[in-house]
Every structure is written in C-alpha cells, then in structure tokens.
MIVOKE-491880 format. One record per residue (C-alpha): residue number from 1; residue in one letter; x, y, z. Coordinates in nm, 3 decimals, always signed. Example, Ala and Ser with C-alpha at 12.3 -4.5 7.8 and 13.67 -1.06 7.14 Angstrom:
MIVOKE-491880
{k:1 r:a px:+1.230 py:-0.450 pz:+0.780}
{k:2 r:s px:+1.367 py:-0.106 pz:+0.714}
This chain:
MIVOKE-491880
{k:1 r:m px:-0.694 py:+1.385 pz:-0.808}
{k:2 r:r px:-0.386 py:+1.409 pz:-0.987}
{k:3 r:f px:-0.552 py:+1.630 pz:-1.169}
{k:4 r:l px:-0.652 py:+1.852 pz:-0.916}
{k:5 r:d px:-0.375 py:+1.822 pz:-0.692}
{k:6 r:r px:-0.161 py:+1.950 pz:-0.989}
{k:7 r:w px:-0.374 py:+2.263 pz:-1.098}
{k:8 r:v px:-0.548 py:+2.323 pz:-0.795}
{k:9 r:g px:-0.309 py:+2.215 pz:-0.515}
{k:10 r:s px:-0.029 py:+2.441 pz:-0.657}
{k:11 r:a px:-0.231 py:+2.745 pz:-0.652}
{k:12 r:m px:-0.336 py:+2.628 pz:-0.262}
{k:13 r:s px:-0.017 py:+2.564 pz:-0.175}
{k:14 r:a px:+0.087 py:+2.919 pz:-0.280}
{k:15 r:v px:-0.169 py:+3.061 pz:-0.093}
{k:16 r:l px:-0.123 py:+2.884 pz:+0.206}
{k:17 r:t px:+0.289 py:+2.939 pz:+0.210}
{k:18 r:i px:+0.200 py:+3.306 pz:+0.227}
{k:19 r:f px:-0.047 py:+3.280 pz:+0.555}
{k:20 r:r px:+0.237 py:+3.028 pz:+0.696}
{k:21 r:k px:+0.528 py:+3.253 pz:+0.655}
{k:22 r:s px:+0.317 py:+3.589 pz:+0.783}
{k:23 r:a px:+0.214 py:+3.380 pz:+1.065}
{k:24 r:d px:+0.523 py:+3.265 pz:+1.165}
{k:25 r:v px:+0.642 py:+3.589 pz:+1.221}
{k:26 r:l px:+0.432 py:+3.627 pz:+1.546}
{k:27 r:r px:+0.417 py:+3.224 pz:+1.619}
{k:28 r:r px:+0.672 py:+3.073 pz:+1.872}
{k:29 r:k px:+0.849 py:+2.737 pz:+1.743}
{k:30 r:p px:+0.723 py:+2.425 pz:+1.901}
{k:31 r:a px:+0.839 py:+2.290 pz:+2.233}
{k:32 r:g px:+0.858 py:+1.967 pz:+2.412}
{k:33 r:p px:+0.810 py:+1.627 pz:+2.233}
{k:34 r:p px:+0.506 py:+1.565 pz:+2.066}
{k:35 r:r px:+0.200 py:+1.475 pz:+2.209}
{k:36 r:r px:-0.052 py:+1.403 pz:+1.996}
{k:37 r:i px:+0.033 py:+1.280 pz:+1.660}
{k:38 r:l px:-0.172 py:+1.302 pz:+1.329}
{k:39 r:v px:-0.020 py:+1.118 pz:+1.015}
{k:40 r:v px:-0.155 py:+1.217 pz:+0.692}
{k:41 r:k px:-0.162 py:+0.849 pz:+0.436}
{k:42 r:l px:-0.486 py:+0.939 pz:+0.205}
{k:43 r:v px:-0.451 py:+0.674 pz:-0.073}
{k:44 r:e px:-0.294 py:+0.342 pz:-0.108}
{k:45 r:q px:-0.407 py:+0.034 pz:+0.135}
{k:46 r:g px:-0.068 py:-0.138 pz:+0.013}
{k:47 r:a px:+0.167 py:+0.176 pz:+0.136}
{k:48 r:t px:-0.079 py:+0.204 pz:+0.469}
{k:49 r:v px:+0.055 py:-0.228 pz:+0.523}
{k:50 r:i px:+0.417 py:-0.127 pz:+0.467}
{k:51 r:a px:+0.382 py:+0.186 pz:+0.689}
{k:52 r:e px:+0.279 py:-0.032 pz:+0.976}
{k:53 r:p px:+0.569 py:-0.032 pz:+1.153}
{k:54 r:a px:+0.659 py:+0.363 pz:+1.191}
{k:55 r:l px:+0.278 py:+0.402 pz:+1.286}
{k:56 r:r px:+0.379 py:+0.168 pz:+1.558}
{k:57 r:r px:+0.685 py:+0.397 pz:+1.650}
{k:58 r:a px:+0.409 py:+0.682 pz:+1.678}
{k:59 r:t px:+0.225 py:+0.498 pz:+1.932}
{k:60 r:e px:+0.555 py:+0.409 pz:+2.127}
{k:61 r:m px:+0.644 py:+0.775 pz:+2.166}
{k:62 r:v px:+0.283 py:+0.932 pz:+2.254}
{k:63 r:g px:+0.060 py:+0.616 pz:+2.319}
{k:64 r:r px:-0.194 py:+0.485 pz:+2.123}
{k:65 r:d px:-0.496 py:+0.659 pz:+2.230}
{k:66 r:n px:-0.263 py:+0.996 pz:+2.102}
{k:67 r:v px:-0.197 py:+0.911 pz:+1.734}
{k:68 r:f px:-0.482 py:+0.975 pz:+1.452}
{k:69 r:m px:-0.461 py:+0.872 pz:+1.097}
{k:70 r:a px:-0.615 py:+1.099 pz:+0.809}
{k:71 r:v px:-0.754 py:+0.874 pz:+0.514}
{k:72 r:f px:-1.002 py:+0.880 pz:+0.204}
{k:73 r:a px:-1.291 py:+0.644 pz:+0.314}
{k:74 r:e px:-1.225 py:+0.333 pz:+0.068}
{k:75 r:n px:-0.868 py:+0.282 pz:+0.241}
{k:76 r:r px:-0.972 py:+0.265 pz:+0.576}
{k:77 r:f px:-1.040 py:-0.087 pz:+0.613}
{k:78 r:i px:-0.671 py:-0.184 pz:+0.623}
{k:79 r:l px:-0.617 py:+0.016 pz:+0.986}
{k:80 r:s px:-0.919 py:-0.221 pz:+1.107}
{k:81 r:i px:-0.670 py:-0.522 pz:+0.970}
{k:82 r:l px:-0.375 py:-0.373 pz:+1.109}
{k:83 r:d px:-0.532 py:-0.266 pz:+1.467}
{k:84 r:v px:-0.270 py:+0.012 pz:+1.508}
{k:85 r:l px:-0.497 py:+0.246 pz:+1.625}
{k:86 r:p px:-0.840 py:+0.316 pz:+1.804}
{k:87 r:a px:-1.107 py:+0.289 pz:+1.537}
{k:88 r:n px:-1.213 py:+0.634 pz:+1.667}
{k:89 r:n px:-0.888 py:+0.803 pz:+1.595}
{k:90 r:i px:-0.898 py:+0.761 pz:+1.237}
{k:91 r:i px:-1.004 py:+1.053 pz:+1.025}
{k:92 r:t px:-1.192 py:+0.997 pz:+0.652}
{k:93 r:i px:-1.247 py:+1.193 pz:+0.357}
{k:94 r:r px:-1.509 py:+1.062 pz:+0.128}
{k:95 r:s px:-1.370 py:+1.090 pz:-0.224}
{k:96 r:g px:-1.693 py:+1.045 pz:-0.458}
{k:97 r:n px:-1.684 py:+1.398 pz:-0.636}
{k:98 r:i px:-1.518 py:+1.725 pz:-0.530}
{k:99 r:f px:-1.800 py:+1.855 pz:-0.368}
{k:100 r:v px:-1.762 py:+1.532 pz:-0.123}
{k:101 r:v px:-1.415 py:+1.587 pz:-0.083}
{k:102 r:a px:-1.436 py:+1.974 pz:-0.002}
{k:103 r:l px:-1.703 py:+1.874 pz:+0.244}
{k:104 r:d px:-1.533 py:+1.625 pz:+0.422}
{k:105 r:t px:-1.225 py:+1.802 pz:+0.412}
{k:106 r:i px:-1.359 py:+2.089 pz:+0.628}
{k:107 r:r px:-1.515 py:+1.847 pz:+0.888}
{k:108 r:a px:-1.171 py:+1.645 pz:+0.912}
{k:109 r:i px:-0.981 py:+1.963 pz:+0.935}
{k:110 r:w px:-1.238 py:+2.062 pz:+1.209}
{k:111 r:r px:-1.184 py:+1.718 pz:+1.355}
{k:112 r:m px:-0.829 py:+1.778 pz:+1.366}
{k:113 r:r px:-0.829 py:+2.094 pz:+1.539}
{k:114 r:r px:-1.069 py:+1.972 pz:+1.819}
{k:115 r:e px:-0.873 py:+1.708 pz:+1.905}
{k:116 r:k px:-0.565 py:+1.967 pz:+1.978}
{k:117 r:i px:-0.314 py:+1.776 pz:+1.699}
{k:118 r:d px:+0.024 py:+1.926 pz:+1.814}
{k:119 r:t px:+0.250 py:+1.677 pz:+1.570}
{k:120 r:a px:+0.130 py:+1.655 pz:+1.213}
{k:121 r:v px:+0.319 py:+1.405 pz:+0.965}
{k:122 r:d px:+0.250 py:+1.381 pz:+0.618}
{k:123 r:f px:+0.314 py:+1.017 pz:+0.448}
{k:124 r:e px:+0.260 py:+1.144 pz:+0.110}
{k:125 r:f px:+0.589 py:+1.166 pz:-0.095}
{k:126 r:f px:+0.527 py:+1.552 pz:-0.231}
{k:127 r:s px:+0.140 py:+1.564 pz:-0.278}
{k:128 r:r px:-0.006 py:+1.921 pz:-0.244}
{k:129 r:f px:-0.353 py:+1.833 pz:-0.104}
{k:130 r:s px:-0.195 py:+1.574 pz:+0.183}
{k:131 r:g px:+0.061 py:+1.912 pz:+0.232}
{k:132 r:a px:-0.227 py:+2.137 pz:+0.287}
{k:133 r:l px:-0.391 py:+1.935 pz:+0.524}
{k:134 r:t px:-0.117 py:+1.915 pz:+0.733}
{k:135 r:y px:-0.084 py:+2.280 pz:+0.734}
{k:136 r:l px:-0.451 py:+2.259 pz:+0.805}
{k:137 r:s px:-0.479 py:+2.088 pz:+1.102}
{k:138 r:g px:-0.342 py:+2.301 pz:+1.291}
{k:139 r:a px:-0.064 py:+2.154 pz:+1.441}
{k:140 r:k px:+0.268 py:+2.382 pz:+1.521}
{k:141 r:r px:+0.508 py:+2.084 pz:+1.435}
{k:142 r:r px:+0.463 py:+2.020 pz:+1.093}
{k:143 r:i px:+0.690 py:+1.759 pz:+0.918}
{k:144 r:g px:+0.684 py:+1.635 pz:+0.561}
{k:145 r:f px:+0.893 py:+1.621 pz:+0.252}
{k:146 r:h px:+1.009 py:+1.939 pz:+0.100}
{k:147 r:s px:+1.143 py:+1.998 pz:-0.237}
{k:148 r:f px:+1.513 py:+2.188 pz:-0.179}
{k:149 r:a px:+1.630 py:+2.192 pz:-0.507}
{k:150 r:g px:+1.324 py:+2.196 pz:-0.741}
{k:151 r:e px:+1.253 py:+1.796 pz:-0.755}
{k:152 r:a px:+0.909 py:+1.687 pz:-0.748}
{k:153 r:g px:+0.741 py:+2.005 pz:-0.814}
{k:154 r:y px:+0.657 py:+2.300 pz:-0.632}
{k:155 r:r px:+0.422 py:+2.255 pz:-0.319}
{k:156 r:g px:+0.527 py:+2.518 pz:-0.116}
{k:157 r:d px:+0.661 py:+2.581 pz:+0.185}
{k:158 r:l px:+0.398 py:+2.470 pz:+0.472}
{k:159 r:m px:+0.603 py:+2.231 pz:+0.670}
{k:160 r:t px:+0.817 py:+2.323 pz:+1.004}
{k:161 r:h px:+1.057 py:+2.016 pz:+1.029}
{k:162 r:r px:+1.170 py:+1.968 pz:+0.626}
{k:163 r:i px:+1.272 py:+1.629 pz:+0.507}
{k:164 r:a px:+1.519 py:+1.525 pz:+0.211}
{k:165 r:y px:+1.349 py:+1.198 pz:+0.013}
{k:166 r:n px:+1.630 py:+0.954 pz:+0.016}
{k:167 r:l px:+1.541 py:+0.777 pz:-0.302}
{k:168 r:t px:+1.756 py:+0.462 pz:-0.141}
{k:169 r:l px:+1.535 py:+0.403 pz:+0.163}
{k:170 r:h px:+1.279 py:+0.135 pz:+0.170}
{k:171 r:a px:+0.968 py:+0.259 pz:+0.164}
{k:172 r:s px:+0.879 py:+0.161 pz:+0.540}
{k:173 r:q px:+1.244 py:+0.338 pz:+0.644}
{k:174 r:i px:+1.121 py:+0.616 pz:+0.483}
{k:175 r:y px:+0.791 py:+0.644 pz:+0.669}
{k:176 r:r px:+1.007 py:+0.586 pz:+1.014}
{k:177 r:v px:+1.251 py:+0.846 pz:+0.963}
{k:178 r:l px:+0.948 py:+1.080 pz:+0.932}
{k:179 r:i px:+0.802 py:+0.948 pz:+1.240}
{k:180 r:e px:+1.136 py:+1.022 pz:+1.418}
{k:181 r:a px:+1.196 py:+1.381 pz:+1.271}
{k:182 r:s px:+0.950 py:+1.487 pz:+1.481}
{k:183 r:a px:+1.112 py:+1.442 pz:+1.835}
{k:184 r:i px:+1.420 py:+1.648 pz:+1.676}
{k:185 r:d px:+1.475 py:+2.039 pz:+1.618}
{k:186 r:a px:+1.385 py:+2.160 pz:+1.334}
{k:187 r:d px:+1.690 py:+2.358 pz:+1.289}
{k:188 r:e px:+1.889 py:+2.038 pz:+1.261}
{k:189 r:l px:+1.699 py:+1.906 pz:+0.951}
{k:190 r:p px:+1.722 py:+1.776 pz:+0.670}
{k:191 r:a px:+2.072 py:+1.610 pz:+0.859}
{k:192 r:m px:+1.980 py:+1.353 pz:+1.116}
{k:193 r:d px:+2.152 py:+1.116 pz:+1.312}
{k:194 r:f px:+1.947 py:+0.846 pz:+1.276}
{k:195 r:k px:+1.979 py:+0.524 pz:+1.073}
{k:196 r:p px:+1.632 py:+0.351 pz:+1.002}
{k:197 r:d px:+1.617 py:-0.013 pz:+1.050}
{k:198 r:w px:+1.450 py:-0.242 pz:+0.796}
{k:199 r:k px:+1.169 py:-0.404 pz:+0.904}
{k:200 r:a px:+0.825 py:-0.550 pz:+0.783}
{k:201 r:a px:+0.477 py:-0.500 pz:+0.932}
{k:202 r:e px:+0.450 py:-0.688 pz:+1.262}
{k:203 r:a px:+0.070 py:-0.737 pz:+1.227}
{k:204 r:a px:-0.067 py:-1.088 pz:+1.105}
{k:205 r:f px:-0.424 py:-1.159 pz:+0.998}
{k:206 r:i px:-0.545 py:-1.451 pz:+1.178}
{k:207 r:p px:-0.925 py:-1.560 pz:+1.049}
{k:208 r:q px:-1.183 py:-1.623 pz:+1.323}
{k:209 r:a px:-1.300 py:-1.959 pz:+1.265}
{k:210 r:v px:-1.662 py:-1.867 pz:+1.116}
{k:211 r:e px:-1.481 py:-1.674 pz:+0.871}
{k:212 r:t px:-1.243 py:-1.943 pz:+0.766}
{k:213 r:a px:-1.536 py:-2.211 pz:+0.773}
{k:214 r:e px:-1.748 py:-1.921 pz:+0.550}
{k:215 r:v px:-1.478 py:-1.912 pz:+0.284}
{k:216 r:e px:-1.395 py:-2.297 pz:+0.284}
{k:217 r:g px:-1.779 py:-2.292 pz:+0.171}
{k:218 r:l px:-1.778 py:-2.082 pz:-0.074}
{k:219 r:l px:-1.434 py:-2.187 pz:-0.217}
{k:220 r:k px:-1.589 py:-2.580 pz:-0.158}
{k:221 r:k px:-1.910 py:-2.458 pz:-0.413}
{k:222 r:l px:-1.739 py:-2.306 pz:-0.650}
{k:223 r:l px:-1.485 py:-2.568 pz:-0.697}
{k:224 r:r px:-1.708 py:-2.866 pz:-0.645}
{k:225 r:k px:-1.488 py:-3.018 pz:-0.418}
{k:226 r:d px:-1.529 py:-3.179 pz:-0.045}
{k:227 r:v px:-1.244 py:-3.039 pz:+0.116}
{k:228 r:v px:-1.066 py:-2.723 pz:-0.008}
{k:229 r:p px:-0.756 py:-2.827 pz:-0.254}
{k:230 r:p px:-0.432 py:-2.689 pz:-0.323}
{k:231 r:l px:-0.485 py:-2.373 pz:-0.444}
{k:232 r:i px:-0.262 py:-2.126 pz:-0.624}
{k:233 r:l px:-0.393 py:-1.734 pz:-0.665}
{k:234 r:m px:-0.370 py:-1.519 pz:-0.962}
{k:235 r:n px:-0.440 py:-1.163 pz:-0.978}
{k:236 r:a px:-0.464 py:-0.997 pz:-1.296}
{k:237 r:n px:-0.502 py:-0.658 pz:-1.104}
{k:238 r:s px:-0.735 py:-0.568 pz:-1.474}
{k:239 r:g px:-0.824 py:-0.272 pz:-1.230}
{k:240 r:d px:-0.506 py:-0.113 pz:-1.172}
{k:241 r:l px:-0.503 py:+0.265 pz:-1.193}
{k:242 r:l px:-0.172 py:+0.239 pz:-1.303}
{k:243 r:p px:-0.178 py:+0.042 pz:-1.616}
{k:244 r:l px:+0.179 py:+0.006 pz:-1.648}
{k:245 r:r px:+0.233 py:-0.247 pz:-1.370}
{k:246 r:r px:-0.009 py:-0.513 pz:-1.504}
{k:247 r:w px:+0.156 py:-0.837 pz:-1.682}
{k:248 r:s px:-0.037 py:-0.921 pz:-2.020}
{k:249 r:a px:-0.363 py:-1.142 pz:-1.888}
{k:250 r:d px:-0.254 py:-1.394 pz:-2.173}
{k:251 r:r px:+0.067 py:-1.455 pz:-1.969}
{k:252 r:y px:-0.147 py:-1.546 pz:-1.647}
{k:253 r:v px:-0.339 py:-1.785 pz:-1.854}
{k:254 r:e px:-0.042 py:-1.945 pz:-2.055}
{k:255 r:m px:+0.101 py:-1.994 pz:-1.697}
{k:256 r:a px:-0.186 py:-2.130 pz:-1.541}
{k:257 r:k px:-0.232 py:-2.433 pz:-1.795}
{k:258 r:k px:+0.165 py:-2.510 pz:-1.749}
{k:259 r:l px:+0.056 py:-2.533 pz:-1.347}
{k:260 r:l px:-0.215 py:-2.755 pz:-1.420}
{k:261 r:d px:-0.067 py:-2.966 pz:-1.681}
{k:262 r:r px:+0.230 py:-2.973 pz:-1.368}
{k:263 r:y px:+0.055 py:-3.075 pz:-1.068}
{k:264 r:p px:-0.287 py:-3.267 pz:-1.119}
{k:265 r:d px:-0.392 py:-3.204 pz:-0.774}
{k:266 r:i px:-0.384 py:-2.813 pz:-0.732}
{k:267 r:y px:-0.641 py:-2.600 pz:-0.878}
{k:268 r:v px:-0.597 py:-2.237 pz:-0.913}
{k:269 r:a px:-0.861 py:-1.920 pz:-0.910}
{k:270 r:f px:-0.834 py:-1.538 pz:-1.079}
{k:271 r:t px:-0.908 py:-1.306 pz:-0.776}
{k:272 r:g px:-1.023 py:-0.945 pz:-0.850}
{k:273 r:s px:-1.274 py:-0.697 pz:-0.709}
{k:274 r:p px:-1.672 py:-0.654 pz:-0.785}
{k:275 r:e px:-1.522 py:-0.448 pz:-1.092}
{k:276 r:e px:-1.274 py:-0.698 pz:-1.222}
{k:277 r:r px:-1.512 py:-0.998 pz:-1.192}
{k:278 r:i px:-1.601 py:-1.031 pz:-1.555}
{k:279 r:e px:-1.224 py:-1.009 pz:-1.652}
{k:280 r:a px:-1.134 py:-1.221 pz:-1.403}
{k:281 r:e px:-1.473 py:-1.461 pz:-1.555}
{k:282 r:y px:-1.274 py:-1.425 pz:-1.892}
{k:283 r:l px:-0.927 py:-1.563 pz:-1.780}
{k:284 r:a px:-1.073 py:-1.841 pz:-1.577}
{k:285 r:a px:-1.264 py:-1.901 pz:-1.913}
{k:286 r:q px:-0.957 py:-1.887 pz:-2.099}
{k:287 r:v px:-0.784 py:-2.152 pz:-1.955}
{k:288 r:d px:-1.050 py:-2.422 pz:-1.997}
{k:289 r:s px:-1.004 py:-2.664 pz:-1.732}
{k:290 r:e px:-1.237 py:-2.762 pz:-1.470}
{k:291 r:r px:-0.939 py:-2.705 pz:-1.219}
{k:292 r:c px:-0.964 py:-2.285 pz:-1.252}
{k:293 r:v px:-1.240 py:-2.093 pz:-1.127}
{k:294 r:s px:-1.293 py:-1.687 pz:-1.097}
{k:295 r:l px:-1.314 py:-1.539 pz:-0.757}
{k:296 r:g px:-1.342 py:-1.221 pz:-0.911}
{k:297 r:g px:-1.627 py:-1.022 pz:-0.687}
{k:298 r:h px:-1.710 py:-1.312 pz:-0.503}
{k:299 r:t px:-1.511 py:-1.216 pz:-0.143}
{k:300 r:t px:-1.576 py:-0.961 pz:+0.042}
{k:301 r:l px:-1.212 py:-0.758 pz:+0.139}
{k:302 r:r px:-1.181 py:-0.944 pz:+0.484}
{k:303 r:q px:-1.286 py:-1.285 pz:+0.291}
{k:304 r:l px:-1.027 py:-1.178 pz:+0.063}
{k:305 r:f px:-0.776 py:-1.227 pz:+0.381}
{k:306 r:v px:-0.939 py:-1.520 pz:+0.465}
{k:307 r:l px:-0.840 py:-1.658 pz:+0.137}
{k:308 r:y px:-0.521 py:-1.572 pz:+0.121}
{k:309 r:d px:-0.487 py:-1.809 pz:+0.446}
{k:310 r:l px:-0.672 py:-2.049 pz:+0.317}
{k:311 r:a px:-0.426 py:-2.071 pz:-0.031}
{k:312 r:e px:-0.076 py:-2.194 pz:-0.133}
{k:313 r:i px:+0.070 py:-1.900 pz:-0.327}
{k:314 r:l px:-0.043 py:-1.591 pz:-0.479}
{k:315 r:v px:+0.126 py:-1.410 pz:-0.792}
{k:316 r:t px:+0.057 py:-1.052 pz:-0.872}
{k:317 r:n px:+0.202 py:-0.752 pz:-1.025}
{k:318 r:d px:+0.323 py:-0.468 pz:-0.744}
{k:319 r:s px:-0.052 py:-0.349 pz:-0.616}
{k:320 r:g px:-0.241 py:-0.354 pz:-0.299}
{k:321 r:p px:-0.275 py:-0.762 pz:-0.273}
{k:322 r:a px:+0.079 py:-0.838 pz:-0.257}
{k:323 r:h px:+0.076 py:-0.642 pz:+0.047}
{k:324 r:y px:-0.264 py:-0.751 pz:+0.214}
{k:325 r:a px:-0.132 py:-1.105 pz:+0.151}
{k:326 r:s px:+0.198 py:-1.037 pz:+0.332}
{k:327 r:l px:-0.021 py:-1.041 pz:+0.652}
{k:328 r:t px:-0.132 py:-1.381 pz:+0.619}
{k:329 r:s px:+0.084 py:-1.771 pz:+0.551}
{k:330 r:i px:+0.056 py:-1.702 pz:+0.183}
{k:331 r:d px:+0.364 py:-1.707 pz:+0.010}
{k:332 r:v px:+0.337 py:-1.407 pz:-0.299}
{k:333 r:v px:+0.490 py:-1.381 pz:-0.612}
{k:334 r:t px:+0.472 py:-1.002 pz:-0.687}
{k:335 r:l px:+0.574 py:-0.869 pz:-1.047}
{k:336 r:f px:+0.751 py:-0.527 pz:-1.049}
{k:337 r:g px:+0.797 py:-0.309 pz:-1.331}
{k:338 r:p px:+0.728 py:+0.091 pz:-1.334}
{k:339 r:e px:+0.838 py:+0.089 pz:-0.990}
{k:340 r:t px:+1.146 py:-0.047 pz:-0.758}
{k:341 r:p px:+1.087 py:-0.360 pz:-0.513}
{k:342 r:a px:+1.403 py:-0.169 pz:-0.352}
{k:343 r:i px:+1.155 py:+0.104 pz:-0.215}
{k:344 r:f px:+0.806 py:-0.126 pz:-0.213}
{k:345 r:g px:+0.904 py:-0.474 pz:-0.186}
{k:346 r:a px:+0.754 py:-0.633 pz:+0.073}
{k:347 r:q px:+0.961 py:-0.779 pz:+0.352}
{k:348 r:t px:+0.888 py:-1.137 pz:+0.463}
{k:349 r:p px:+1.007 py:-1.422 pz:+0.405}
{k:350 r:r px:+0.663 py:-1.527 pz:+0.209}
{k:351 r:s px:+0.759 py:-1.263 pz:-0.046}
{k:352 r:h px:+0.932 py:-1.380 pz:-0.359}
{k:353 r:i px:+0.990 py:-1.090 pz:-0.663}
{k:354 r:i px:+1.053 py:-1.090 pz:-1.021}
{k:355 r:w px:+1.209 py:-0.741 pz:-1.158}
{k:356 r:a px:+1.333 py:-0.719 pz:-1.504}
{k:357 r:g px:+1.561 py:-0.421 pz:-1.395}
{k:358 r:l px:+1.582 py:-0.251 pz:-1.746}
{k:359 r:a px:+1.787 py:+0.074 pz:-1.774}
{k:360 r:c px:+1.426 py:+0.274 pz:-1.753}
{k:361 r:s px:+1.290 py:+0.094 pz:-1.494}
{k:362 r:p px:+1.174 py:+0.236 pz:-1.239}
{k:363 r:c px:+1.022 py:+0.564 pz:-1.422}
{k:364 r:v px:+0.731 py:+0.598 pz:-1.155}
{k:365 r:n px:+0.845 py:+0.774 pz:-0.857}
{k:366 r:a px:+0.834 py:+1.008 pz:-0.546}
{k:367 r:f px:+1.016 py:+1.296 pz:-0.805}
{k:368 r:n px:+0.768 py:+1.271 pz:-1.085}
{k:369 r:q px:+0.446 py:+1.232 pz:-0.884}
{k:370 r:r px:+0.415 py:+0.924 pz:-0.982}
{k:371 r:v px:+0.317 py:+1.006 pz:-1.364}
{k:372 r:t px:+0.547 py:+0.876 pz:-1.601}
{k:373 r:t px:+0.541 py:+0.961 pz:-2.016}
{k:374 r:c px:+0.552 py:+0.546 pz:-2.080}
{k:375 r:t px:+0.353 py:+0.397 pz:-2.341}
{k:376 r:n px:+0.543 py:+0.059 pz:-2.406}
{k:377 r:n px:+0.571 py:-0.161 pz:-2.045}
{k:378 r:l px:+0.890 py:-0.376 pz:-2.135}
{k:379 r:c px:+0.986 py:-0.399 pz:-1.802}
{k:380 r:m px:+0.682 py:-0.585 pz:-1.736}
{k:381 r:q px:+0.687 py:-0.735 pz:-2.057}
{k:382 r:h px:+1.068 py:-0.904 pz:-2.018}
{k:383 r:i px:+0.903 py:-1.056 pz:-1.727}
{k:384 r:a px:+0.838 py:-1.439 pz:-1.920}
{k:385 r:v px:+0.591 py:-1.699 pz:-1.838}
{k:386 r:d px:+0.901 py:-1.977 pz:-1.765}
{k:387 r:e px:+1.034 py:-1.780 pz:-1.500}
{k:388 r:v px:+0.733 py:-1.680 pz:-1.335}
{k:389 r:f px:+0.655 py:-2.024 pz:-1.366}
{k:390 r:d px:+0.994 py:-2.177 pz:-1.220}
{k:391 r:t px:+0.948 py:-1.954 pz:-0.928}
{k:392 r:v px:+0.585 py:-2.059 pz:-0.800}
{k:393 r:c px:+0.693 py:-2.388 pz:-0.895}
{k:394 r:r px:+1.001 py:-2.392 pz:-0.662}
{k:395 r:v px:+0.785 py:-2.203 pz:-0.364}
{k:396 r:f px:+0.531 py:-2.441 pz:-0.409}
{k:397 r:e px:+0.771 py:-2.757 pz:-0.331}
{k:398 r:q px:+0.934 py:-2.602 pz:-0.074}
{k:399 r:r px:+0.590 py:-2.515 pz:+0.095}
{k:400 r:r px:+0.489 py:-2.968 pz:+0.052}
{k:401 r:t px:+0.829 py:-3.061 pz:+0.141}
{k:402 r:v px:+0.772 py:-2.841 pz:+0.463}
{k:403 r:e px:+0.415 py:-2.956 pz:+0.533}
{k:404 r:q px:+0.536 py:-3.316 pz:+0.468}
{k:405 r:a px:+0.807 py:-3.263 pz:+0.732}
{k:406 r:q px:+0.561 py:-3.123 pz:+0.968}
{k:407 r:i px:+0.323 py:-3.405 pz:+0.976}
{k:408 r:i px:+0.611 py:-3.640 pz:+1.004}
C-alpha cells in the first residue's frame, strides 16, 4: 500500500488536482454548517482508538446517524468495540490485492455520493490515497493536511479546508482539530482560534458474562488451574509491520523469568495473532516454566479484549494492543522508540510509558510518510530489561495494594 501510495498516488493526486481547480471555477464555496460528515481513517486500529474523542465530537455536531467512516475491512472491528457510529455507517474497503482495492474503492465512492456527504475529513496524515478518496467522495467541504512548504511530499491540492500539521500536538488533539476545522470558513485557515484539549478515549470495553466465562475457561485449561491466577501478558509483536518498533525477543524472555522468580504466584502469557503463534510458543518455551504459556492464536480479537480485562499488566511495544488495552481495566507498560509517546501515547492513568529519548528518535513521523532509513533501532535497544522490570513490579504492587484495600 505504501508503494502504491507513493508511486501511483502522486500521479493520481496531480490529475485530480487539475480536475479540482477546473471545477472550482464554476463551483460555489460550501455554505452553512456540516450536515453529513465522512471521516476517512483507513488503517491502524490503535490510532482509531485515539481518534474516538474526535469521532464523538463529530456526532455531537451533526448527530450519530449523520457521521460515516471509511476504513479498510480489517480495521472495522475496533469501531464495533468503540460503538461511536451506527454499524451501517461504516464503509469498508478490502485490501487483499490491487484489484479488490480498486473494485471496493469504486463501490465506496458510489456509496459516499449516494449518502450525499457534504463534509469529508481525511484523518490520514498526508496519505495520497486517502486524500484522493476524500476528494472523490463528492463532498463540497473537504478537510485535511496540506503541504504548504513542501513538507511530507506531494499529495496534490484537493482540500477546500487546508490544515497545517502541528507536530507538537497529541494525535487525539490533531484529529479534534480536523473535525473543528469543518465548521470554520476555509478563508480563515490554516489559522485557528481553537485550543484542543487533551482527552483520552471515553469508551470502555465491558465484556458480557458469557464472554468472561469463556476466556476464563480457556485460561484455566492452558494454565492447568482451577481459578485464574494473577496474569502478566507480553506482546512481543513479532508480526509488526514496522520491525524497528520491536523490543528484542530475548529481553521479553529474560523479563518473564525475572517476574516469575520475583512473584511465585503469578503466571506469564505471551499473546499474538494467529500469524504470530509460532513465535509466541517459542518465547514461552524459552522461559521454560510451567507458569509461562503462549496464548498466541488462541483468542479472537474480541476475546483478546476480554483477556486484557482479566489480566493485571500488559507489556508491549508501541502497537495496536497498547491502545486496545487502554479500553479495559488492565495496566499497560508501553515501550516507545521510532515514534514519540508525545503524539501516540495512550492517555489513561493505566498507561505507563518507557522511552529512551535518543537524539535520533523519533525517526518515524507524518512528514516522512512513516518511512525511515534507520536499520539499527538503538532507541529500543536502550530500553533495559531492569527498567521495564522495575516498572512492571511497581505497577503490579500498586494494583495489589488497591485490591487489598478494596477487600478490607
């Protein structure tokens, strides 16, 4: 998708810009407030969690039934968890291959135009494909980031409301800015008399009793216990599409051993998708303890949320699970490296972030299309096992203190 966005997207953006400028000679400027809003956020379910407050703001502006969202099919699940929009208002595009993408994109554009969308907001930072989709939606009011001085590469000039990207804002604030800009006269932009607040997602995942019982049964079977013991989860994220974000597997193994030695009553479990199952099983085997198991590939995505709600702590790199878990009761220790927690860190009291803060970090950002030339992730290597171990121990013991106080 990045290859297509770079090489096909540039040409497509140029052609559409010519059409846009020609059409705008005869087209009137959009008048009145937004009535039907489309949000284009194709990828990254974790980022969609961060965008939840902005999506709720959109529903406040025009009503829940009048907000739509375009996503790749594999990213639809998180919207069902958040329950911000009606299920029928989610427009999906499958990404199996280029022909499927093309066919579903045409269908999506047809649906957008049939819904008479008047306002389209591009939540992707400088993506050419999402910019083109925003333009082709038929919306007369189009909001998105614009390259005013050549930053972030060429993506044409397709927006009516052109926003300057502010790299000092958290992602939740950035999404909110885009929504608020839809109600501002385009001639006033990019200046905005608006100060976005810092707000975490409000949604909380509450599993059904039958779901909890099902996952508890799975854990009891795998752990060979009559009751679910205190559980610490580790997401080694071996299937990450951005390998520079990974913390080395041997450090997860070393930390698991230290935790099992420190707390005789806890269990450790490695999580992962079905594609990561072999790696998760290998890591659990390396720990070589009856109190360490692999859950990789054993749960559906919804069951993973239930698992988070049953466990004590999740240790993970900066990835989707760090944001999914923020919707549950689990504490999350997140390891940042190529990207900055100032923009993408989860904003909840249960979020505990570790970041080395090297001079070269972050090297992945909106301006470089999230493509870096780095081949040696020193930013992750500088995160020591002892630092993570100490953080996990502190958080675990705080949770125990709270639990004991509640019992008393």
